[in-house]
C-alpha positions in Angstrom: 59.4 -138.8 -68.4 57.1 -136.6 -70.6 54.0 -138.5 -69.4 55.0 -137.8 -65.7 55.7 -134.2 -66.5 52.2 -133.8 -68.0 50.6 -135.4 -65.0 52.3 -133.3 -62.4 50.4 -130.0 -62.9 47.1 -131.9 -62.9 47.9 -133.5 -59.6 48.9 -130.1 -58.1 45.7 -128.5 -59.4 43.6 -131.1 -57.7 45.0 -130.2 -54.3 42.7 -128.3 -51.9 44.5 -126.0 -49.4 42.3 -125.0 -46.4 43.4 -122.5 -43.7 41.9 -121.9 -40.4 43.4 -118.7 -39.0 42.3 -118.8 -35.4 42.9 -116.7 -32.3 45.3 -119.2 -30.8 46.8 -121.0 -33.8 46.9 -121.5 -37.6 45.9 -124.9 -39.0 46.5 -125.8 -42.6 45.0 -128.8 -44.4 45.9 -130.4 -47.7 43.4 -132.7 -49.4 41.8 -133.9 -52.6 38.2 -134.2 -53.4 36.9 -137.8 -53.8 33.3 -137.8 -54.9 31.4 -136.0 -52.2 34.2 -136.2 -49.6 37.6 -134.7 -49.1 40.6 -136.9 -48.4 43.1 -135.3 -46.0 46.7 -135.7 -47.1 48.6 -133.5 -44.7 47.9 -131.2 -41.8 50.1 -128.6 -40.0 49.2 -126.6 -36.9 51.3 -123.8 -35.4 50.6 -121.7 -32.4 51.0 -117.9 -32.5 54.1 -116.8 -30.7 52.2 -114.0 -29.0 48.6 -112.8 -28.5 48.3 -111.5 -32.0 44.5 -111.9 -32.3 41.8 -110.9 -29.9 38.2 -112.4 -30.2 39.0 -113.6 -33.7 40.2 -110.2 -34.9 43.7 -110.0 -36.3 45.7 -107.3 -34.5 49.3 -108.0 -35.6 49.1 -108.7 -39.4 52.8 -109.3 -39.8 53.0 -111.9 -37.1 49.9 -113.8 -38.3 51.3 -113.7 -41.8 54.6 -115.1 -40.6 52.7 -118.0 -39.0 50.7 -118.7 -42.1 53.9 -118.7 -44.2 55.5 -121.2 -41.9 52.5 -123.5 -42.1 52.3 -123.1 -45.9 56.0 -123.9 -46.3 55.8 -127.1 -44.2 52.9 -128.3 -46.3 54.7 -127.4 -49.5 57.6 -129.6 -48.4 55.2 -132.5 -47.9 53.3 -131.9 -51.1 56.3 -131.3 -53.2 54.7 -128.3 -54.9 54.1 -124.6 -54.5 50.8 -123.6 -52.9 49.4 -120.4 -54.2 45.7 -120.3 -53.3 43.9 -121.2 -50.1 40.3 -121.6 -48.9 40.0 -119.6 -45.7 37.6 -119.8 -42.7 37.0 -116.4 -41.1 36.4 -115.8 -37.4 33.0 -114.4 -36.6 33.5 -111.4 -34.4 30.7 -108.9 -35.0 29.1 -111.1 -37.6 25.5 -110.4 -38.7 23.0 -112.6 -40.3 19.9 -111.6 -42.3 17.3 -113.5 -44.3 16.6 -112.5 -47.8 13.9 -113.4 -50.3 13.6 -113.2 -54.1 11.0 -114.1 -56.6 11.0 -114.5 -60.4 8.2 -115.1 -62.8 8.2 -116.3 -66.4 5.5 -115.7 -69.0 5.4 -119.4 -69.7 6.8 -122.5 -67.8 10.6 -122.8 -68.3 13.1 -125.5 -67.4 15.3 -124.3 -64.5 19.1 -124.5 -65.0 22.0 -123.5 -62.8 22.1 -120.0 -64.2 18.5 -119.3 -63.2 19.1 -120.7 -59.7 22.2 -118.6 -59.3 20.4 -115.4 -60.3 17.5 -116.2 -58.0 19.9 -116.7 -55.0 21.9 -113.6 -55.9 18.7 -111.5 -55.8 17.8 -113.0 -52.4 21.3 -112.2 -51.1 21.0 -108.7 -52.3 17.8 -108.4 -50.4 19.5 -109.5 -47.2 22.5 -107.2 -47.9 20.2 -104.2 -48.3 18.6 -104.9 -44.9 22.0 -105.2 -43.3 23.5 -102.1 -44.7 20.5 -100.0 -43.7 20.9 -101.1 -40.1 24.7 -100.8 -39.9 26.9 -97.7 -39.7 29.9 -99.5 -41.2 30.3 -101.3 -44.4 29.6 -105.1 -44.2 31.1 -107.8 -46.4 29.2 -111.0 -47.4 31.1 -114.1 -46.3 28.6 -116.8 -47.1 24.9 -117.7 -47.5 22.8 -120.8 -47.3 19.5 -121.4 -49.2 16.8 -122.1 -46.7 14.0 -122.9 -49.0 12.9 -122.8 -52.6 9.4 -122.6 -54.0 8.2 -123.6 -57.4 4.7 -122.3 -58.3 3.9 -122.1 -54.6 5.2 -125.5 -53.6 8.3 -125.9 -51.4 11.2 -127.8 -52.9 14.7 -128.7 -51.7 16.2 -128.2 -55.2 14.9 -126.4 -58.2 17.4 -127.7 -60.8 15.8 -129.7 -63.6 12.2 -128.7 -62.7 9.9 -126.6 -65.0 7.8 -123.8 -63.7 6.7 -120.2 -64.0 7.0 -118.7 -60.5 10.3 -119.3 -58.6 11.1 -118.2 -55.0 14.3 -118.4 -53.0 14.8 -117.8 -49.3 18.4 -117.5 -48.0 20.2 -116.7 -44.8 23.2 -114.6 -45.5 26.1 -113.8 -43.2 28.2 -110.6 -43.1 31.3 -109.4 -41.3 32.6 -105.8 -41.0 35.0 -104.8 -43.8 37.8 -104.2 -41.3 37.7 -107.9 -40.2 37.9 -109.0 -43.9 40.5 -106.4 -44.9 42.9 -107.6 -42.2 42.4 -111.2 -43.3 43.2 -110.4 -46.9 46.3 -108.4 -45.8 47.6 -111.5 -44.0 47.1 -113.6 -47.0 48.9 -111.1 -49.3 51.9 -110.9 -46.9 52.0 -114.7 -46.8 52.1 -114.8 -50.6 48.7 -116.5 -51.0 45.5 -115.8 -52.9 42.1 -116.3 -51.3 40.4 -119.0 -53.3 37.2 -118.9 -51.2 36.1 -117.4 -48.0 33.6 -118.9 -45.5 32.6 -118.4 -41.9 34.0 -120.7 -39.2 30.5 -121.8 -38.0 29.5 -122.6 -41.6 32.5 -124.8 -42.0 32.1 -126.4 -38.6 28.4 -127.2 -39.2 29.2 -128.7 -42.6 31.9 -130.9 -41.1 30.0 -131.9 -37.9 26.3 -132.4 -38.9 25.3 -134.3 -42.1 22.8 -132.7 -44.3 20.3 -135.5 -43.9 20.1 -134.8 -40.2 19.3 -131.1 -40.6 15.5 -131.9 -40.5 16.1 -131.9 -36.7 16.5 -128.8 -34.7 20.2 -129.0 -33.9 22.7 -126.5 -32.7 26.5 -126.6 -33.1 28.7 -124.4 -30.9 32.3 -124.2 -31.9 34.2 -122.9 -28.9 37.6 -121.5 -30.0 40.0 -119.3 -28.2 38.5 -115.9 -29.1 34.9 -116.6 -30.1 32.2 -119.2 -29.7 30.6 -119.6 -33.1 27.0 -120.9 -33.2 25.1 -122.5 -36.1 21.5 -123.8 -36.1 19.6 -126.0 -38.4 16.0 -127.3 -38.6 13.4 -128.4 -41.2 16.2 -129.6 -43.5 18.3 -126.4 -43.7 20.5 -124.0 -41.9 18.5 -121.2 -40.3 21.1 -119.0 -38.8 24.6 -118.2 -37.5 25.8 -116.1 -34.5 28.6 -115.8 -32.1 29.7 -114.7 -28.7 33.1 -113.1 -27.8 33.3 -115.2 -24.6 35.3 -118.3 -25.3 38.5 -120.2 -24.3 40.5 -117.0 -23.7 38.2 -116.1 -20.8 39.1 -119.4 -19.1 42.8 -118.7 -19.7 42.5 -115.2 -18.3 40.8 -116.5 -15.2 43.9 -118.7 -14.5 46.2 -115.7 -15.2 44.4 -113.6 -12.6 44.0 -116.3 -10.0 47.7 -117.5 -10.1 49.5 -114.5 -11.4 50.9 -116.2 -14.5 51.4 -115.2 -18.1 49.2 -116.2 -21.0 51.4 -119.1 -22.2 51.7 -120.6 -18.7 47.9 -120.3 -18.2 47.3 -122.0 -21.5 49.6 -124.9 -20.5 47.8 -125.2 -17.1 44.4 -125.3 -18.8 45.5 -128.1 -21.2 46.8 -130.1 -18.2 43.6 -129.8 -16.1 42.1 -133.1 -17.3 45.4 -135.0 -17.3 47.2 -134.2 -14.0 46.0 -134.1 -10.4 48.6 -131.4 -9.6 49.8 -128.5 -11.6 53.3 -126.9 -11.2 54.1 -123.5 -12.6 56.2 -120.4 -12.2 54.3 -117.1 -11.5 55.3 -113.7 -12.8 57.2 -113.0 -9.6 59.5 -116.0 -10.4 58.1 -118.1 -7.6 57.6 -121.9 -8.1 54.0 -122.7 -7.3 51.7 -125.8 -7.2 48.0 -126.3 -7.0 45.6 -129.2 -7.5 43.5 -129.6 -10.6 40.5 -129.4 -8.3 41.6 -126.0 -7.0 42.2 -124.7 -10.5 38.7 -125.9 -11.6 37.2 -124.1 -8.7 39.0 -120.9 -9.8 37.5 -121.3 -13.3 34.0 -121.8 -12.1 32.8 -118.2 -12.6 34.3 -117.9 -16.1 32.9 -121.3 -17.1 29.4 -120.3 -15.8 29.6 -117.1 -17.8 30.7 -118.9 -21.0 27.7 -121.3 -20.6 25.3 -118.5 -19.9 26.4 -116.4 -22.9 26.2 -119.4 -25.2 22.7 -120.3 -24.0 21.4 -116.8 -24.4 22.6 -116.6 -28.0 21.3 -120.1 -28.9 17.8 -119.3 -27.5 17.8 -115.8 -29.2 18.7 -117.3 -32.6 16.5 -120.4 -32.4 13.5 -118.8 -30.7 13.7 -121.4 -28.0 15.6 -124.4 -26.8 16.8 -126.7 -29.7 16.4 -130.5 -29.7 20.2 -131.1 -29.2 23.4 -129.2 -28.9 26.9 -130.3 -30.1 29.9 -128.6 -28.6 33.1 -128.5 -30.7 36.5 -126.8 -30.6 39.2 -126.7 -28.0 37.0 -125.0 -25.4 34.5 -127.9 -25.5 37.0 -130.1 -23.7 36.7 -128.0 -20.5 35.5 -130.3 -17.7 31.9 -129.7 -16.6 31.1 -127.3 -19.5 28.7 -129.6 -21.2 26.6 -129.9 -18.0 26.7 -126.1 -17.5 25.5 -125.5 -21.0 22.7 -128.0 -20.6 21.7 -126.3 -17.3 21.7 -122.8 -18.8 19.5 -124.1 -21.7 17.3 -126.0 -19.2 18.0 -129.2 -21.3 18.6 -132.8 -20.4 22.4 -133.2 -20.2 22.0 -136.2 -22.4 21.0 -133.8 -25.2 24.2 -131.8 -25.0 27.2 -133.6 -26.5 30.8 -133.0 -27.6 30.7 -133.2 -31.5 32.3 -136.3 -32.9 31.7 -139.4 -35.1 28.2 -140.1 -33.7 26.5 -140.4 -37.1 26.6 -143.2 -39.7 27.9 -141.9 -43.0 
């Protein structure tokens, strides 16, 4: 009995609790780290009762916190323990990215340890933050950064650890969100009774999950199309080179259905989810009238919104990348919209074969 009691806290401590607080839903994941991978033990998803978030920004803190609490309680029942801390992915409305650089010289060659690398990266992030704050009228909060390149005595390296040298350089791309976005997220977590163990940006999390590090030598783009925002991440030459977003996403598709058929948000969401599954849609409009339409008619009504979504994505991808990437991967619920892949390819002037829905296409 005593041996089991001693093991229990260790097992709980090894649990990783991840939360995706999205515009349409909250998703909670429980897992354990096994070498360089995470094993998923349980997952819970719960839709918001109302439109409590717009374009990734939390508007009704109490309602979002209630949803997070429910997801947490369900996972606690499955895990048999209390969850107190969570890793959170933040939505990217009004995000800004900036590159930063730092350099450090020693009087004689020195071995490079983790502390030196951390200090070098922190100085590069501070350089990026200084550039952001000078351009912005509002206070910005760092939510993540990625090292683009290191240099040791003038030579580029992927990793400085363990090397010996005199002149060290670090280039990073750092991502920032307005303080108001972060403050509302932390308020939700406090009301839900949780601490924030770590905070990252949704496109950073999506890129890490969808594109293996050894493929980032290629110029690849990931577009995570959620309900409120479409988050974009780009990589090339072995590292991530930037993040951006557009506030055109799945909600614009839903709103197009609302306007065309005079239905509420929940009904339009249901209609949207049925487009690829049913030839005919039945619904009740806001006047209380029973209506029907074909999926083809609904798709035609969505055409302008879908074209706008593809156009906005393409413009941001080209602006961030400086041109058309080699391939684009679409992820998130919005990526399932029929014909969107082809529209994005057309807007980017790419071969449709080079635009794909993200999935298990790579050997791991």
